C-alpha positions as a printed NumPy array, in Angstrom:
array([[-56.417,  -2.059,   8.851],
       [-58.792,   0.402,  10.492],
       [-57.875,   3.943,   9.463],
       [-58.084,   5.871,  12.726],
       [-57.434,   9.553,  13.332],
       [-54.108,   8.606,  14.92 ],
       [-53.036,   6.664,  11.821],
       [-54.1  ,   9.551,   9.598],
       [-52.077,  11.986,  11.681],
       [-48.98 ,   9.768,  11.571],
       [-49.298,   9.412,   7.806],
       [-49.658,  13.172,   7.407],
       [-46.588,  13.788,   9.583],
       [-44.516,  11.269,   7.596],
       [-45.545,  12.862,   4.311],
       [-44.717,  16.298,   5.715],
       [-41.3  ,  15.104,   6.883],
       [-40.591,  13.591,   3.477],
       [-41.663,  16.795,   1.771],
       [-39.477,  18.923,   4.051],
       [-36.497,  16.615,   3.534],
       [-36.845,  16.979,  -0.224],
       [-37.372,  20.741,  -0.051],
       [-34.335,  21.217,   2.198],
       [-32.063,  18.933,   0.171],
       [-29.368,  20.98 ,  -1.621],
       [-29.807,  20.942,  -5.387],
       [-27.31 ,  23.499,  -6.711],
       [-23.666,  22.501,  -7.108],
       [-21.368,  25.226,  -5.857],
       [-18.855,  24.181,  -8.522],
       [-21.276,  25.375, -11.221],
       [-21.191,  28.94 ,  -9.874],
       [-17.417,  29.39 ,  -9.519],
       [-14.49 ,  29.347, -11.931],
       [-13.582,  25.881, -13.209],
       [-10.593,  24.242, -11.542],
       [ -7.756,  22.666, -13.532],
       [ -5.355,  20.831, -11.231],
       [ -2.612,  20.794, -13.894],
       [ -2.522,  24.582, -13.799],
       [ -3.099,  25.113, -10.092],
       [  0.535,  24.937,  -8.968],
       [  3.458,  25.803, -11.296],
       [  5.911,  23.097, -12.256],
       [  8.67 ,  25.391, -11.054],
       [  8.521,  28.075,  -8.368],
       [ 10.978,  29.563,  -5.897],
       [ 13.59 ,  26.922,  -5.072],
       [ 11.37 ,  24.083,  -6.266],
       [ 11.145,  22.317,  -9.601],
       [  9.077,  19.351, -10.69 ],
       [ 10.962,  16.105, -11.197],
       [  9.811,  15.09 , -14.669],
       [ 11.524,  11.698, -14.336],
       [  9.757,  10.662, -11.136],
       [  7.459,   7.663, -11.46 ],
       [  5.164,   8.419,  -8.54 ],
       [  1.987,   6.38 ,  -8.311],
       [ -0.23 ,   7.944,  -5.675],
       [ -3.434,   6.09 ,  -6.515],
       [ -3.495,   2.348,  -6.088],
       [ -4.572,   0.779,  -9.435],
       [ -7.027,  -1.461,  -7.616],
       [ -8.817,   1.63 ,  -6.3  ],
       [ -8.909,   3.769,  -9.443],
       [-12.413,   2.708, -10.5  ],
       [-13.762,   3.513,  -7.049],
       [-11.88 ,   6.805,  -6.684],
       [-13.126,   7.986, -10.074],
       [-16.625,   8.031,  -8.59 ],
       [-15.446,  10.482,  -5.9  ],
       [-12.939,  12.708,  -7.71 ],
       [-13.346,  14.45 , -11.041],
       [ -9.607,  15.253, -11.171],
       [ -6.447,  13.97 ,  -9.495],
       [ -2.833,  15.073,  -9.836],
       [  0.435,  13.619,  -8.521],
       [  3.855,  15.275,  -8.791],
       [  7.253,  15.135,  -7.148],
       [  9.128,  18.384,  -6.527],
       [ 12.858,  18.705,  -5.886],
       [ 14.099,  21.297,  -3.4  ],
       [ 17.092,  22.937,  -5.11 ],
       [ 19.293,  23.713,  -2.065],
       [ 18.877,  20.316,  -0.385],
       [ 17.998,  17.977,  -3.26 ],
       [ 15.214,  16.491,  -1.154],
       [ 11.92 ,  15.47 ,  -2.736],
       [  8.4  ,  16.399,  -1.724],
       [  5.499,  14.415,  -3.174],
       [  2.369,  16.412,  -3.973],
       [ -1.085,  14.945,  -4.424],
       [ -4.181,  16.95 ,  -5.34 ],
       [ -7.697,  15.56 ,  -5.662],
       [-10.782,  17.541,  -6.641],
       [-14.442,  16.586,  -6.43 ],
       [-17.325,  18.766,  -7.559],
       [-19.874,  16.961,  -5.364],
       [-19.136,  16.771,  -1.648],
       [-22.33 ,  14.981,  -0.687],
       [-21.923,  12.459,   2.119],
       [-21.366,   9.436,  -0.139],
       [-18.957,  11.217,  -2.497],
       [-17.01 ,  13.463,  -0.154],
       [-13.213,  13.498,  -0.174],
       [-11.548,  10.606,   1.623],
       [ -8.98 ,  11.6  ,   4.196],
       [ -5.429,  10.168,   3.997],
       [ -6.109,   8.367,   7.289],
       [ -8.485,   6.234,   5.231],
       [ -6.606,   6.071,   1.917],
       [ -3.194,   5.08 ,   3.29 ],
       [ -4.415,   2.057,   5.295],
       [ -6.414,   0.976,   2.217],
       [ -3.05 ,   0.666,   0.446],
       [ -1.468,  -1.329,   3.265],
       [  0.062,   1.485,   5.32 ],
       [ -0.152,   1.74 ,   9.087],
       [ -0.939,   5.169,  10.561],
       [  1.252,   5.573,  13.647],
       [  0.522,   9.21 ,  14.493],
       [ -2.034,  11.954,  13.774],
       [ -1.988,  15.57 ,  14.954],
       [ -3.262,  19.026,  14.063],
       [ -1.014,  21.988,  13.269],
       [ -0.964,  25.481,  11.791],
       [  1.35 ,  26.486,   8.935],
       [  2.167,  30.195,   8.847],
       [  1.95 ,  31.656,   5.308],
       [  1.431,  34.981,   3.571],
       [ -2.29 ,  34.155,   3.548],
       [ -2.44 ,  33.486,   7.277],
       [ -2.155,  30.314,   9.348],
       [ -3.347,  27.305,   7.367],
       [ -4.924,  24.572,   9.55 ],
       [ -3.402,  21.237,   8.562],
       [ -3.344,  17.626,   9.645],
       [ -0.094,  15.723,  10.154],
       [  0.069,  11.958,   9.926],
       [  2.883,   9.412,   9.946],
       [  2.326,   6.485,   7.567],
       [  4.498,   3.374,   7.536],
       [  4.725,   0.44 ,   5.161],
       [  7.642,  -1.898,   5.783],
       [ 10.787,   0.248,   5.669],
       [  8.919,   3.175,   4.127],
       [  8.371,   5.94 ,   6.69 ],
       [  6.288,   8.81 ,   5.301],
       [  5.43 ,  12.016,   7.199],
       [  2.339,  13.576,   5.576],
       [  0.764,  17.037,   5.762],
       [ -2.652,  17.755,   4.287],
       [ -5.738,  19.911,   4.38 ],
       [ -9.172,  19.718,   2.775],
       [-11.228,  22.611,   1.448],
       [-14.981,  21.996,   1.509],
       [-16.885,  24.819,  -0.168],
       [-15.292,  27.971,   1.224],
       [-13.819,  26.439,   4.399],
       [-10.653,  24.557,   5.337],
       [-11.432,  21.558,   7.493],
       [ -9.58 ,  19.073,   9.672],
       [-11.208,  15.806,  10.592],
       [-14.586,  14.231,   9.933],
       [-16.611,  16.522,  12.2  ],
       [-15.38 ,  19.745,  10.566],
       [-15.796,  18.18 ,   7.115],
       [-19.417,  17.236,   7.796],
       [-20.264,  20.565,   9.44 ],
       [-18.986,  22.496,   6.406],
       [-21.024,  20.265,   4.096],
       [-24.189,  20.656,   6.204],
       [-23.772,  24.437,   6.53 ],
       [-23.663,  24.894,   2.761],
       [-26.407,  22.32 ,   2.323],
       [-28.734,  24.442,   4.46 ],
       [-28.077,  27.302,   2.034],
       [-29.127,  25.034,  -0.82 ],
       [-25.641,  24.222,  -2.135],
       [-23.765,  20.998,  -2.742],
       [-20.163,  22.024,  -2.011],
       [-17.122,  21.14 ,  -4.06 ],
       [-13.89 ,  20.131,  -2.369],
       [-10.165,  19.724,  -2.844],
       [ -7.51 ,  17.719,  -1.029],
       [ -3.982,  19.158,  -0.816],
       [ -1.499,  16.565,   0.408],
       [  2.294,  16.567,   0.544],
       [  4.712,  14.043,   1.981],
       [  8.329,  12.938,   2.063],
       [  9.935,   9.562,   2.573],
       [ 12.005,  10.34 ,   5.663],
       [ 12.589,   8.955,   9.134],
       [ 13.14 ,  12.442,  10.579],
       [  9.589,  13.64 ,  11.196],
       [ 10.501,  17.075,  12.535],
       [ 12.86 ,  17.935,   9.665],
       [ 10.416,  16.599,   7.113],
       [  7.551,  18.691,   8.449],
       [  9.771,  21.793,   8.405],
       [ 10.525,  21.2  ,   4.714],
       [  6.862,  20.521,   3.989],
       [  5.97 ,  23.838,   5.658],
       [  8.524,  25.561,   3.439],
       [  6.934,  23.994,   0.361],
       [  3.478,  25.182,   1.438],
       [  4.677,  28.731,   2.166],
       [  6.542,  28.976,  -1.143],
       [  3.651,  27.537,  -3.15 ],
       [  1.04 ,  29.785,  -1.549],
       [  3.223,  32.839,  -2.216],
       [  3.867,  31.945,  -5.859],
       [  0.503,  30.732,  -7.138],
       [ -2.112,  33.008,  -8.677],
       [ -4.967,  34.547,  -6.643],
       [ -7.459,  32.228,  -8.356],
       [ -5.341,  29.2  ,  -7.417],
       [ -5.153,  30.406,  -3.822],
       [ -8.916,  30.696,  -3.761],
       [ -9.255,  27.148,  -5.106],
       [ -6.931,  25.795,  -2.412],
       [ -7.816,  28.02 ,   0.559],
       [-11.403,  29.184,   0.019],
       [-12.296,  32.449,   1.706],
       [ -9.02 ,  32.363,   3.643],
       [ -7.241,  33.511,   0.466],
       [ -6.494,  37.22 ,   0.429],
       [ -7.102,  39.4  ,  -2.606],
       [ -3.933,  40.864,  -4.132]])
């Protein structure tokens, strides 16, 4: 092939683009510069009017997906809490990943539930008022046969709380431009109930109580820069 000036210029531009892409690629994990997170210690087993049900056999992660999910999350935690006054049960799921690059970022419940056979019948955004301010959350309704499960969740990416794919990607890109690979955590609670409104009210109570009771470092892990210093 004849090596013309035009071909030389195109080659130079491609090499420059490749060099810039490498130079701008984040290389420092944000998780390496902050306090280590231990999901077992993040939320107490008993707080306020809530206590963990030690007898509950809750399986949040589908066994067929464990090998795949282990490539995304470095830690996962599943618990069931009993609300003392009502006796109702709230299921808590936490998942933490130290690398929120595109291929290993946290999977939203809208993806995970259908992968386990559920049908998502409703999605909406909401704000939960707490002592730390209004937490932006997602609400979904998941159904599998006779199981009707209202779900509330949020995702922290780096220092931001995000709802939906666009916000999740924007937070990742923003930190990436600063040279950081963000970490991330999923906070998800749900109840098996056919009364969506009542279930979401109880889930909001759980969130408010938990946020009030946990330590400042735990708040920071769950809420990022939204967490207030005591």
